[in-house]
ZADREN-441343 format. One record per residue (C-alpha): residue number from 1; x, y negated, z. Coordinates in Angstrom, 1 decimal, m for minus. Example, Ala and Ser with C-alpha at 12.3 -4.5 7.8 and 13.67 -1.06 7.14 Angstrom:
<sites>
{1, {12.3, 4.5, 7.8}}
{2, {13.7, 1.1, 7.1}}
</sites>
This chain:
<sites>
{1, {0.0, 0.0, 0.0}}
{2, {1.5, m3.4, m1.0}}
{3, {m0.6, m5.6, 1.4}}
{4, {m0.7, m8.5, m1.2}}
{5, {m3.9, m8.0, m3.1}}
{6, {m5.4, m11.0, m4.9}}
{7, {m7.8, m13.0, m2.7}}
{8, {m11.4, m12.4, m3.3}}
{9, {m13.0, m15.0, m5.6}}
{10, {m16.6, m15.5, m4.5}}
{11, {m17.8, m17.2, m7.7}}
{12, {m16.1, m14.6, m10.0}}
{13, {m17.4, m11.7, m7.9}}
{14, {m21.0, m13.2, m7.9}}
{15, {m20.9, m13.7, m11.6}}
{16, {m19.8, m10.1, m12.2}}
{17, {m22.4, m8.8, m9.8}}
{18, {m25.2, m10.7, m11.6}}
{19, {m24.0, m9.4, m14.9}}
{20, {m23.9, m5.8, m13.8}}
{21, {m27.0, m6.0, m11.6}}
{22, {m29.0, m7.9, m14.3}}
{23, {m27.9, m5.5, m17.0}}
{24, {m28.8, m2.5, m14.9}}
{25, {m32.2, m3.9, m14.1}}
{26, {m32.8, m4.9, m17.7}}
{27, {m32.0, m1.4, m18.9}}
{28, {m34.2, 0.3, m16.3}}
{29, {m37.1, m2.1, m17.0}}
{30, {m36.9, m1.7, m20.8}}
{31, {m36.7, 2.1, m20.5}}
{32, {m39.7, 2.1, m18.1}}
{33, {m41.8, 0.0, m20.5}}
{34, {m41.0, 2.2, m23.5}}
{35, {m41.7, 5.4, m21.6}}
{36, {m45.0, 4.0, m20.2}}
{37, {m46.0, 2.8, m23.7}}
{38, {m45.3, 6.1, m25.2}}
{39, {m47.2, 8.1, m22.6}}
{40, {m50.1, 5.9, m21.6}}
{41, {m50.4, 3.6, m24.6}}
{42, {m51.1, m0.1, m24.1}}
{43, {m52.2, 0.4, m20.5}}
{44, {m48.7, 1.7, m19.6}}
{45, {m46.9, m1.6, m19.7}}
{46, {m49.8, m3.2, m17.7}}
{47, {m49.4, m0.6, m15.0}}
{48, {m45.6, m1.2, m14.9}}
{49, {m46.1, m5.0, m14.6}}
{50, {m48.6, m4.4, m11.8}}
{51, {m46.0, m2.4, m9.9}}
{52, {m43.5, m5.2, m10.4}}
{53, {m46.0, m7.7, m9.1}}
{54, {m46.8, m5.5, m6.1}}
{55, {m43.1, m5.3, m5.3}}
{56, {m42.7, m9.0, m5.4}}
{57, {m45.7, m9.3, m3.0}}
{58, {m44.2, m6.7, m0.6}}
{59, {m40.8, m8.4, m0.5}}
{60, {m42.3, m11.8, 0.1}}
{61, {m44.5, m10.6, 3.0}}
{62, {m42.0, m8.6, 5.1}}
{63, {m42.6, m8.1, 8.8}}
{64, {m39.6, m8.2, 11.1}}
{65, {m41.6, m6.5, 13.8}}
{66, {m42.4, m3.5, 11.6}}
{67, {m38.8, m3.3, 10.4}}
{68, {m37.5, m3.3, 14.0}}
{69, {m40.1, m0.6, 14.9}}
{70, {m38.8, 1.6, 12.2}}
{71, {m35.2, 0.9, 13.2}}
{72, {m35.9, 1.7, 16.9}}
{73, {m37.5, 5.0, 15.9}}
{74, {m34.5, 5.8, 13.7}}
{75, {m32.2, 5.2, 16.6}}
{76, {m34.2, 7.4, 18.9}}
{77, {m34.3, 10.1, 16.2}}
{78, {m30.5, 10.0, 15.9}}
{79, {m30.3, 10.3, 19.7}}
{80, {m32.6, 13.3, 19.7}}
{81, {m30.5, 15.0, 17.0}}
{82, {m27.4, 14.6, 19.3}}
{83, {m25.6, 12.4, 16.8}}
{84, {m23.6, 10.8, 19.6}}
{85, {m22.0, 14.2, 20.4}}
{86, {m19.3, 13.1, 18.0}}
{87, {m17.8, 11.3, 21.0}}
{88, {m17.0, 14.6, 22.6}}
{89, {m15.0, 15.7, 19.5}}
{90, {m13.3, 12.4, 19.4}}
{91, {m12.4, 12.6, 23.1}}
{92, {m11.1, 16.1, 22.7}}
{93, {m8.8, 15.0, 19.8}}
{94, {m7.5, 12.0, 21.8}}
{95, {m6.7, 14.2, 24.8}}
{96, {m4.4, 16.5, 22.9}}
{97, {m3.2, 14.4, 20.0}}
{98, {m0.2, 13.1, 21.9}}
{99, {1.2, 16.7, 22.0}}
{100, {1.6, 16.7, 18.2}}
{101, {3.0, 13.1, 17.7}}
{102, {6.7, 12.9, 17.6}}
{103, {7.9, 10.8, 20.6}}
{104, {11.6, 10.8, 19.5}}
{105, {10.9, 8.4, 16.6}}
{106, {11.6, 4.7, 16.7}}
{107, {9.1, 2.6, 18.5}}
{108, {7.7, 1.1, 15.3}}
{109, {7.2, 4.5, 13.7}}
{110, {5.4, 5.7, 16.9}}
{111, {3.1, 2.6, 16.6}}
{112, {2.5, 3.5, 12.9}}
{113, {1.6, 7.1, 13.6}}
{114, {m0.6, 6.3, 16.7}}
{115, {m2.6, 3.6, 14.9}}
{116, {m3.0, 5.6, 11.8}}
{117, {m4.2, 8.7, 13.7}}
{118, {m6.6, 6.7, 15.9}}
{119, {m8.3, 4.7, 13.0}}
{120, {m8.3, 7.7, 10.6}}
{121, {m10.0, 9.8, 13.3}}
{122, {m12.6, 7.2, 13.9}}
{123, {m13.3, 7.0, 10.1}}
{124, {m13.5, 10.7, 9.3}}
{125, {m15.5, 11.6, 12.4}}
{126, {m18.1, 8.9, 11.8}}
{127, {m18.6, 9.4, 8.0}}
{128, {m20.0, 13.0, 8.2}}
{129, {m22.4, 12.1, 11.0}}
{130, {m23.8, 9.0, 9.2}}
{131, {m23.8, 10.9, 5.9}}
{132, {m26.0, 13.7, 7.2}}
{133, {m28.3, 11.4, 9.2}}
{134, {m29.0, 9.0, 6.3}}
{135, {m29.4, 11.6, 3.6}}
{136, {m31.7, 13.9, 5.6}}
{137, {m33.8, 11.4, 7.4}}
{138, {m36.6, 10.6, 4.9}}
{139, {m36.7, 14.1, 3.3}}
{140, {m37.1, 15.7, 6.8}}
{141, {m39.9, 13.2, 7.6}}
{142, {m41.7, 14.2, 4.4}}
{143, {m41.2, 17.9, 5.2}}
{144, {m42.7, 17.7, 8.7}}
{145, {m45.3, 15.2, 7.4}}
{146, {m44.3, 12.6, 10.0}}
{147, {m44.0, 10.0, 7.3}}
{148, {m47.7, 10.3, 6.5}}
{149, {m48.6, 8.7, 9.8}}
{150, {m46.4, 5.8, 9.0}}
{151, {m47.5, 5.0, 5.4}}
{152, {m51.1, 5.2, 6.4}}
{153, {m50.5, 2.3, 8.8}}
{154, {m49.9, m1.3, 7.4}}
{155, {m46.2, m0.5, 6.8}}
{156, {m44.8, m1.2, 3.4}}
{157, {m42.4, 1.1, 1.7}}
{158, {m39.6, m1.5, 1.6}}
{159, {m39.9, m1.9, 5.3}}
{160, {m39.4, 1.8, 5.8}}
{161, {m36.2, 1.7, 3.7}}
{162, {m34.9, m1.5, 5.4}}
{163, {m35.8, m0.1, 8.8}}
{164, {m33.9, 3.1, 8.1}}
{165, {m30.8, 1.3, 6.9}}
{166, {m30.9, m1.1, 9.9}}
{167, {m31.4, 1.7, 12.4}}
{168, {m28.6, 3.9, 11.0}}
{169, {m26.3, 0.9, 10.8}}
{170, {m27.0, 0.2, 14.5}}
{171, {m26.2, 3.8, 15.3}}
{172, {m22.9, 3.6, 13.3}}
{173, {m22.0, 0.3, 15.0}}
{174, {m22.4, 1.9, 18.5}}
{175, {m20.4, 5.0, 17.5}}
{176, {m17.6, 3.0, 15.8}}
{177, {m17.4, 0.4, 18.6}}
{178, {m17.1, 3.0, 21.4}}
{179, {m14.6, 5.1, 19.5}}
{180, {m12.6, 2.0, 18.5}}
{181, {m12.3, 0.9, 22.1}}
{182, {m11.3, 4.4, 23.3}}
{183, {m8.8, 4.6, 20.4}}
{184, {m7.3, 1.2, 21.3}}
{185, {m6.7, 2.2, 24.9}}
{186, {m5.2, 5.5, 23.7}}
{187, {m2.8, 3.7, 21.3}}
{188, {m1.6, 1.4, 24.1}}
{189, {m1.0, 4.4, 26.3}}
{190, {0.8, 6.4, 23.6}}
{191, {3.3, 3.7, 22.5}}
{192, {6.1, 3.1, 25.0}}
{193, {6.0, m0.5, 26.3}}
{194, {9.5, m1.7, 27.4}}
{195, {9.6, m3.0, 30.9}}
{196, {5.9, m2.7, 31.5}}
{197, {6.5, m1.5, 35.1}}
{198, {8.1, m4.8, 35.8}}
{199, {4.9, m6.7, 34.9}}
{200, {2.0, m7.4, 37.2}}
{201, {m1.4, m5.7, 36.5}}
{202, {m2.8, m9.0, 35.2}}
{203, {0.1, m9.6, 32.8}}
{204, {m0.2, m6.0, 31.5}}
{205, {m3.9, m6.6, 30.8}}
{206, {m3.1, m9.9, 29.0}}
{207, {m0.3, m8.2, 27.1}}
{208, {m2.8, m5.6, 25.9}}
{209, {m5.3, m8.1, 24.5}}
{210, {m2.6, m10.4, 23.1}}
{211, {m3.2, m13.3, 25.5}}
{212, {0.0, m13.0, 27.5}}
{213, {1.2, m16.4, 28.8}}
{214, {4.7, m17.7, 28.1}}
{215, {6.7, m15.9, 30.8}}
{216, {10.1, m14.3, 31.0}}
{217, {11.5, m11.5, 33.2}}
{218, {14.9, m11.8, 34.9}}
{219, {17.6, m9.2, 34.4}}
{220, {17.6, m6.2, 36.7}}
{221, {21.2, m5.2, 37.3}}
{222, {20.2, m2.3, 39.6}}
{223, {18.3, m0.5, 36.9}}
{224, {20.4, m1.8, 34.0}}
{225, {17.5, m3.7, 32.5}}
{226, {18.2, m7.0, 30.6}}
{227, {16.1, m10.2, 30.8}}
{228, {13.3, m10.3, 28.3}}
{229, {10.8, m12.8, 26.9}}
{230, {7.5, m11.0, 27.0}}
{231, {5.7, m13.9, 25.3}}
{232, {7.5, m13.0, 22.0}}
{233, {5.9, m9.5, 22.0}}
{234, {3.6, m9.7, 19.0}}
{235, {2.2, m7.0, 16.7}}
{236, {0.5, m8.2, 13.6}}
{237, {2.6, m10.1, 11.1}}
{238, {1.2, m12.8, 8.8}}
{239, {3.2, m12.7, 5.4}}
{240, {3.2, m15.3, 2.7}}
{241, {4.2, m13.6, m0.6}}
{242, {5.6, m15.4, m3.6}}
{243, {6.2, m14.8, m7.3}}
{244, {9.2, m12.8, m8.5}}
{245, {11.3, m12.9, m11.5}}
{246, {14.8, m11.6, m12.3}}
{247, {17.9, m13.2, m13.7}}
{248, {20.4, m10.8, m15.4}}
{249, {24.2, m11.1, m15.4}}
{250, {24.1, m13.3, m18.5}}
{251, {21.7, m15.8, m16.8}}
{252, {18.6, m14.8, m18.9}}
{253, {15.2, m14.6, m17.1}}
{254, {13.3, m11.3, m17.1}}
{255, {10.2, m9.8, m15.5}}
{256, {12.1, m6.7, m14.4}}
{257, {15.6, m6.0, m13.2}}
{258, {17.8, m2.9, m13.8}}
{259, {16.3, 0.6, m13.7}}
{260, {18.8, 2.8, m11.7}}
{261, {17.0, 6.0, m12.7}}
{262, {14.4, 6.2, m10.0}}
{263, {11.1, 7.7, m11.3}}
{264, {9.2, 5.3, m9.0}}
{265, {9.5, 1.9, m10.8}}
{266, {8.1, m0.1, m7.9}}
{267, {11.5, m1.8, m7.3}}
{268, {13.9, m3.3, m9.8}}
{269, {17.6, m3.8, m9.1}}
{270, {20.1, m6.6, m9.5}}
{271, {23.8, m6.0, m10.1}}
{272, {26.2, m7.1, m7.4}}
{273, {29.1, m9.4, m7.9}}
{274, {27.6, m11.0, m11.0}}
{275, {25.2, m13.9, m11.9}}
{276, {22.3, m11.5, m11.5}}
{277, {19.7, m12.5, m8.9}}
{278, {16.1, m12.2, m7.9}}
{279, {14.2, m15.4, m7.9}}
{280, {11.3, m15.8, m5.5}}
{281, {8.9, m18.8, m5.4}}
{282, {6.9, m19.4, m2.3}}
{283, {4.0, m21.8, m2.0}}
{284, {4.7, m24.2, 0.9}}
{285, {2.0, m26.3, 2.5}}
{286, {2.8, m28.2, 5.7}}
{287, {6.3, m28.9, 6.9}}
{288, {7.5, m27.0, 9.9}}
{289, {10.7, m27.1, 12.0}}
{290, {11.7, m23.6, 11.1}}
{291, {10.9, m21.0, 8.5}}
{292, {11.2, m17.2, 9.2}}
{293, {12.1, m15.0, 6.3}}
{294, {11.7, m11.2, 6.4}}
{295, {12.9, m8.7, 3.8}}
{296, {13.2, m5.0, 3.3}}
{297, {15.6, m4.4, 0.4}}
{298, {17.0, m1.1, m0.9}}
{299, {20.6, m0.4, m1.8}}
{300, {21.9, 1.7, m4.7}}
{301, {25.6, 2.5, m4.6}}
{302, {27.8, 3.5, m7.4}}
{303, {30.7, 4.0, m5.1}}
{304, {31.2, 4.5, m1.3}}
{305, {32.2, 0.9, m0.6}}
{306, {33.5, m0.2, 2.8}}
{307, {33.0, 2.4, 5.5}}
{308, {30.7, 1.2, 8.2}}
{309, {29.5, m1.9, 6.3}}
{310, {26.3, m2.3, 4.4}}
{311, {25.8, m4.5, 1.3}}
{312, {26.4, m8.2, 1.6}}
{313, {23.4, m10.3, 0.6}}
{314, {23.1, m14.1, 0.2}}
{315, {20.1, m16.4, m0.1}}
{316, {20.4, m19.5, m2.2}}
{317, {17.8, m22.3, m1.9}}
{318, {17.3, m23.9, m5.3}}
{319, {15.6, m27.1, m6.4}}
{320, {15.9, m27.2, m10.2}}
{321, {14.4, m30.7, m10.4}}
{322, {17.4, m32.1, m8.5}}
{323, {20.0, m29.5, m9.6}}
{324, {20.5, m28.7, m6.0}}
{325, {21.7, m25.3, m4.9}}
{326, {22.1, m24.6, m1.2}}
{327, {23.8, m21.2, m0.3}}
{328, {23.0, m19.8, 3.1}}
{329, {25.5, m17.6, 5.0}}
{330, {25.7, m14.1, 3.7}}
{331, {24.6, m11.1, 5.9}}
{332, {24.6, m7.3, 5.8}}
{333, {21.2, m5.8, 5.0}}
{334, {19.7, m3.2, 7.3}}
{335, {18.6, m0.4, 5.1}}
{336, {15.3, 1.3, 6.0}}
{337, {14.7, m1.6, 8.4}}
{338, {13.6, m5.2, 8.5}}
{339, {16.0, m8.1, 7.9}}
{340, {15.0, m11.4, 9.6}}
{341, {16.5, m14.7, 8.8}}
{342, {15.6, m18.2, 10.1}}
{343, {16.0, m21.5, 8.1}}
{344, {15.9, m24.7, 10.1}}
{345, {14.4, m27.8, 8.6}}
{346, {17.9, m29.4, 8.4}}
{347, {20.1, m27.1, 6.4}}
{348, {23.9, m27.6, 6.4}}
{349, {26.1, m26.1, 3.7}}
{350, {29.5, m26.5, 2.1}}
{351, {29.4, m28.3, m1.2}}
{352, {32.1, m26.8, m3.4}}
{353, {32.0, m29.7, m5.8}}
{354, {32.4, m32.4, m3.1}}
{355, {34.6, m30.2, m0.9}}
{356, {32.6, m31.3, 2.1}}
{357, {29.8, m30.2, 4.3}}
{358, {26.3, m31.6, 3.5}}
{359, {23.0, m31.6, 5.3}}
{360, {19.7, m31.6, 3.4}}
{361, {16.1, m31.6, 4.6}}
{362, {14.3, m28.4, 3.7}}
{363, {11.0, m30.0, 2.8}}
{364, {12.2, m33.3, 1.4}}
{365, {15.1, m32.1, m0.7}}
{366, {14.4, m28.5, m1.5}}
{367, {10.7, m28.1, m1.8}}
{368, {9.5, m29.4, m5.2}}
{369, {6.3, m29.4, m7.3}}
{370, {6.2, m26.5, m9.8}}
{371, {4.5, m27.2, m13.1}}
{372, {3.9, m23.5, m13.7}}
{373, {0.3, m22.8, m14.6}}
{374, {0.2, m20.0, m12.0}}
{375, {1.3, m22.2, m9.1}}
{376, {0.7, m25.9, m9.7}}
{377, {1.8, m26.7, m6.1}}
{378, {4.8, m27.4, m3.9}}
{379, {7.1, m24.4, m3.9}}
{380, {10.3, m23.2, m2.2}}
{381, {12.6, m21.3, m4.6}}
{382, {14.9, m18.7, m3.1}}
{383, {17.4, m16.7, m5.1}}
{384, {18.6, m13.4, m3.7}}
{385, {22.1, m12.3, m4.6}}
{386, {24.2, m9.1, m4.0}}
{387, {27.8, m10.0, m3.4}}
{388, {29.3, m6.5, m3.6}}
{389, {30.7, m5.7, m7.0}}
{390, {29.6, m2.3, m8.5}}
{391, {26.6, m2.0, m6.1}}
{392, {22.9, m2.7, m6.8}}
{393, {20.2, m4.2, m4.7}}
{394, {16.6, m3.2, m5.2}}
{395, {13.5, m5.3, m4.4}}
{396, {9.8, m5.7, m5.2}}
{397, {7.5, m8.7, m4.8}}
{398, {6.4, m7.5, m1.3}}
{399, {9.9, m6.8, m0.1}}
{400, {10.6, m10.5, 0.7}}
{401, {8.2, m13.0, 2.3}}
{402, {7.8, m16.0, 4.6}}
{403, {6.5, m14.8, 8.0}}
{404, {4.0, m17.1, 9.7}}
{405, {3.4, m17.0, 13.5}}
{406, {2.2, m13.5, 14.5}}
{407, {m1.2, m12.5, 15.7}}
{408, {m2.1, m10.1, 18.5}}
{409, {m2.6, m6.4, 17.8}}
{410, {m6.1, m6.6, 19.3}}
{411, {m7.3, m8.9, 16.6}}
{412, {m5.8, m6.8, 13.7}}
{413, {m7.0, m3.5, 15.2}}
{414, {m10.6, m4.5, 15.6}}
{415, {m10.6, m6.0, 12.1}}
{416, {m9.7, m2.5, 10.8}}
{417, {m12.5, m1.1, 13.0}}
{418, {m15.0, m3.6, 11.6}}
{419, {m13.9, m2.4, 8.1}}
{420, {m14.8, 1.1, 9.1}}
{421, {m18.2, 0.0, 10.2}}
{422, {m18.8, m1.8, 6.9}}
{423, {m17.9, 1.4, 5.1}}
{424, {m20.5, 3.3, 7.2}}
{425, {m23.1, 0.7, 6.3}}
{426, {m22.3, 1.2, 2.6}}
{427, {m22.6, 5.0, 3.0}}
{428, {m25.9, 4.6, 4.9}}
{429, {m27.3, 2.3, 2.2}}
{430, {m26.4, 4.8, m0.6}}
{431, {m27.6, 7.8, 1.5}}
{432, {m31.0, 6.3, 2.4}}
{433, {m31.6, 5.2, m1.2}}
{434, {m30.7, 8.6, m2.6}}
{435, {m33.0, 10.3, m0.1}}
{436, {m36.0, 8.4, m1.4}}
{437, {m36.0, 10.3, m4.7}}
{438, {m34.1, 13.6, m4.1}}
{439, {m33.9, 16.1, m1.2}}
{440, {m31.4, 16.1, 1.5}}
{441, {m28.7, 18.4, 0.1}}
{442, {m28.7, 16.6, m3.3}}
{443, {m28.7, 13.2, m1.6}}
{444, {m25.7, 14.3, 0.5}}
{445, {m23.8, 15.5, m2.6}}
{446, {m24.6, 12.4, m4.5}}
{447, {m23.4, 10.1, m1.7}}
{448, {m20.3, 12.1, m1.0}}
{449, {m19.5, 12.0, m4.8}}
{450, {m19.7, 8.2, m4.8}}
{451, {m17.4, 8.1, m1.7}}
{452, {m14.8, 10.4, m3.3}}
{453, {m14.8, 8.7, m6.7}}
{454, {m14.7, 5.2, m5.1}}
{455, {m11.8, 6.3, m2.9}}
{456, {m9.5, 8.2, m5.2}}
{457, {m10.6, 8.5, m8.9}}
{458, {m11.4, 4.9, m9.7}}
{459, {m7.9, 4.0, m10.9}}
{460, {m8.0, 7.0, m13.2}}
{461, {m11.3, 5.8, m14.7}}
{462, {m9.9, 2.4, m15.3}}
{463, {m6.9, 3.8, m17.1}}
{464, {m9.2, 5.9, m19.3}}
{465, {m11.5, 2.9, m20.1}}
{466, {m8.6, 0.5, m20.8}}
{467, {m6.6, 3.1, m22.8}}
{468, {m3.6, 3.1, m20.4}}
{469, {m4.1, 6.9, m19.8}}
{470, {m2.3, 8.9, m22.5}}
{471, {m4.2, 11.7, m24.2}}
{472, {m7.3, 9.8, m25.2}}
{473, {m10.9, 10.7, m24.2}}
{474, {m12.4, 14.1, m23.3}}
{475, {m12.7, 15.4, m26.8}}
{476, {m9.3, 14.3, m27.8}}
{477, {m7.8, 15.8, m24.6}}
{478, {m9.6, 19.1, m25.3}}
{479, {m8.2, 19.0, m28.9}}
{480, {m4.7, 18.4, m27.7}}
{481, {m5.0, 21.2, m25.1}}
{482, {m6.2, 23.7, m27.7}}
{483, {m3.5, 22.7, m30.3}}
{484, {m0.7, 22.5, m27.6}}
{485, {0.0, 18.9, m28.7}}
{486, {1.8, 16.6, m26.3}}
{487, {m0.1, 13.4, m25.3}}
{488, {2.8, 11.3, m26.5}}
{489, {2.5, 12.5, m30.1}}
{490, {0.3, 10.5, m32.5}}
{491, {m2.7, 12.3, m34.1}}
{492, {m2.9, 12.5, m37.9}}
{493, {m5.0, 9.9, m39.6}}
{494, {m7.8, 12.1, m40.9}}
{495, {m11.6, 11.7, m41.0}}
{496, {m12.0, 14.4, m38.3}}
{497, {m9.7, 12.6, m35.9}}
{498, {m11.5, 9.3, m36.5}}
{499, {m14.9, 10.9, m35.8}}
{500, {m13.5, 12.5, m32.7}}
{501, {m12.1, 9.2, m31.4}}
{502, {m15.3, 7.5, m32.2}}
{503, {m17.3, 9.9, m30.1}}
{504, {m14.8, 9.4, m27.3}}
{505, {m15.4, 5.7, m27.4}}
{506, {m19.1, 6.2, m26.9}}
{507, {m18.4, 8.6, m24.0}}
{508, {m15.9, 6.2, m22.5}}
{509, {m18.5, 3.3, m22.7}}
{510, {m20.7, 5.3, m20.3}}
{511, {m17.6, 5.8, m18.1}}
{512, {m17.2, 2.0, m18.2}}
{513, {m20.7, 1.6, m16.8}}
{514, {m19.9, 4.2, m14.1}}
{515, {m16.7, 2.3, m13.3}}
{516, {m18.6, m0.9, m12.6}}
{517, {m21.4, 0.8, m10.7}}
{518, {m19.1, 2.7, m8.3}}
{519, {m17.1, 0.2, m6.2}}
{520, {m13.5, 0.3, m5.2}}
{521, {m13.8, 1.5, m1.6}}
{522, {m10.1, 1.2, m0.8}}
{523, {m10.6, m2.3, 0.5}}
{524, {m12.7, m0.9, 3.4}}
{525, {m9.7, 1.1, 4.7}}
{526, {m7.7, m1.5, 6.5}}
{527, {m5.8, 0.8, 8.8}}
{528, {m2.5, 0.6, 6.7}}
{529, {m2.3, m3.1, 7.4}}
{530, {m2.3, m2.6, 11.2}}
{531, {m0.3, 0.6, 11.2}}
{532, {2.5, m1.2, 9.3}}
{533, {2.5, m4.2, 11.5}}
{534, {0.5, m6.6, 9.3}}
{535, {m2.6, m8.6, 10.2}}
{536, {m5.7, m7.8, 8.1}}
{537, {m6.2, m10.8, 5.8}}
{538, {m9.7, m12.3, 5.6}}
{539, {m9.8, m13.2, 1.9}}
{540, {m8.1, m10.1, 0.6}}
{541, {m9.8, m7.4, 2.7}}
{542, {m12.5, m8.6, 5.2}}
{543, {m14.4, m11.0, 2.9}}
{544, {m14.1, m8.6, m0.1}}
{545, {m15.5, m5.7, 1.9}}
{546, {m18.3, m7.8, 3.4}}
{547, {m19.4, m9.1, 0.0}}
{548, {m19.2, m5.6, m1.5}}
{549, {m21.5, m4.2, 1.3}}
{550, {m24.1, m7.0, 0.8}}
{551, {m23.8, m6.6, m3.0}}
{552, {m24.7, m3.0, m2.9}}
{553, {m27.3, m3.3, m0.1}}
{554, {m29.6, m5.4, m2.2}}
{555, {m30.0, m3.0, m5.2}}
{556, {m30.2, m0.1, m2.8}}
{557, {m33.2, m1.6, m1.1}}
{558, {m34.9, m2.2, m4.4}}
{559, {m34.2, 1.2, m5.8}}
{560, {m35.3, 2.9, m2.5}}
{561, {m38.5, 0.9, m2.4}}
{562, {m39.6, 1.8, m5.9}}
{563, {m38.5, 5.4, m5.6}}
{564, {m40.4, 5.8, m2.4}}
{565, {m43.4, 4.1, m4.0}}
{566, {m43.5, 6.5, m6.9}}
{567, {m42.6, 9.6, m4.9}}
{568, {m45.3, 12.1, m4.1}}
{569, {m45.2, 12.4, m0.4}}
{570, {m47.2, 15.6, m0.3}}
{571, {m44.5, 17.5, m2.2}}
{572, {m42.1, 19.2, 0.3}}
</sites>
């Protein structure tokens, strides 16, 4: 996970939602009119329009009391079905999970494993419970005829669907909240906290919730414990990523560096001891007294080098508008670890042209306005150089960033828990909607398929639709498989091949519709942010997930209402 997804654009997302939703409604409405016209003649479209008018009337005369009554009954039903017994399974896993987590790892790796295990357990214990409850609720009511006593009262079908979704969402909120709190306490107990016995009970509580005051602890020579500043103990980092471009040894600009033969092309490499460098541009807003830079670079060695010494790296602050280059002191990178560097607002450096030491202001002399169409704002340009000849330094866009003041682990953790709850609301919406027109087992399989495709196969669909996936569509893939033809070879330009590819385009157009109907559910899973020590960004993850949940909730209520209206409740 790269942790630097593009921020969610509300207007763009709303436009795409209106296009897809409007197109879907238009197709369904047109097909319904044509089918009704063919079966019932001219009276068919009149009946369809009466149904549409009845739906508008029902949605404009909703009763919050009736919706809450259905929700309350749904919660009681979940209680009677012992849905909350999932807490017992969760508690059992938490009791013995510490036995199987390696306590010999570094503290940061222990944090990552503990947080990942806690949040993943909450997610995958909650999903099956809500999946079964939401998909089997309405079909079971129809089977035992309990729904008949509801629809005979002045309760509209849309109120039943909305009450079901609201009730199951309340159940999932209770389950996720309790399990999230228990998981949070478990994580704090699993991860070793340095010097916690030397803190008072109140300070330990404040440390747990991220509200620890600015205090320090004196050194303890008896127990060989040094002095520490507990106020600096933070958990969730706030990165500011920039743009990245490479400069080769000849000074030419490129989008990628050197490929050292690694099959994973996530990182590109620059050659050490040459003019090659990696050029980062960071958007800078308000001046501060100090900037904190954090990096995680990767070394590729062509020879052993100096024993006991890592590669030497240097940052150069560049302002091309003033032809100003300010080299910072070189340092040895820590491989497989984080490298932290601080830049004060007043930067002193040795000017080789003037043979003297100069001092410049970071924001007045080095920050400049970039005319690039992608930025159009004040930026700070930093070039990364490798000083060891014959060695290579690898980096990606997310390997180097400006680190803002940290936030508490409590805030980041419960943002991830909130993301899990939003995912359960999405599953409940799909499950309740599917249960209005199919039976429980089919609704369960349908909802589970949407979950699986949205989690793991959506990237594959995008590659097929855009043509990035080699091998063509289904028919072309079958043809290549039968003829033992590699997917990199071009097909002959014959009439049969053109017909085959034309049919594939029609089939892939249906896949395009499926791609836009099934959402990208990866944004709901926010645990990798917290497990890797990052705060969950609002615009990139939280707002995106919330908008996606609301965007699918609206059509689910509409489909569920009309499906339940047209369904024969006497059929078991």
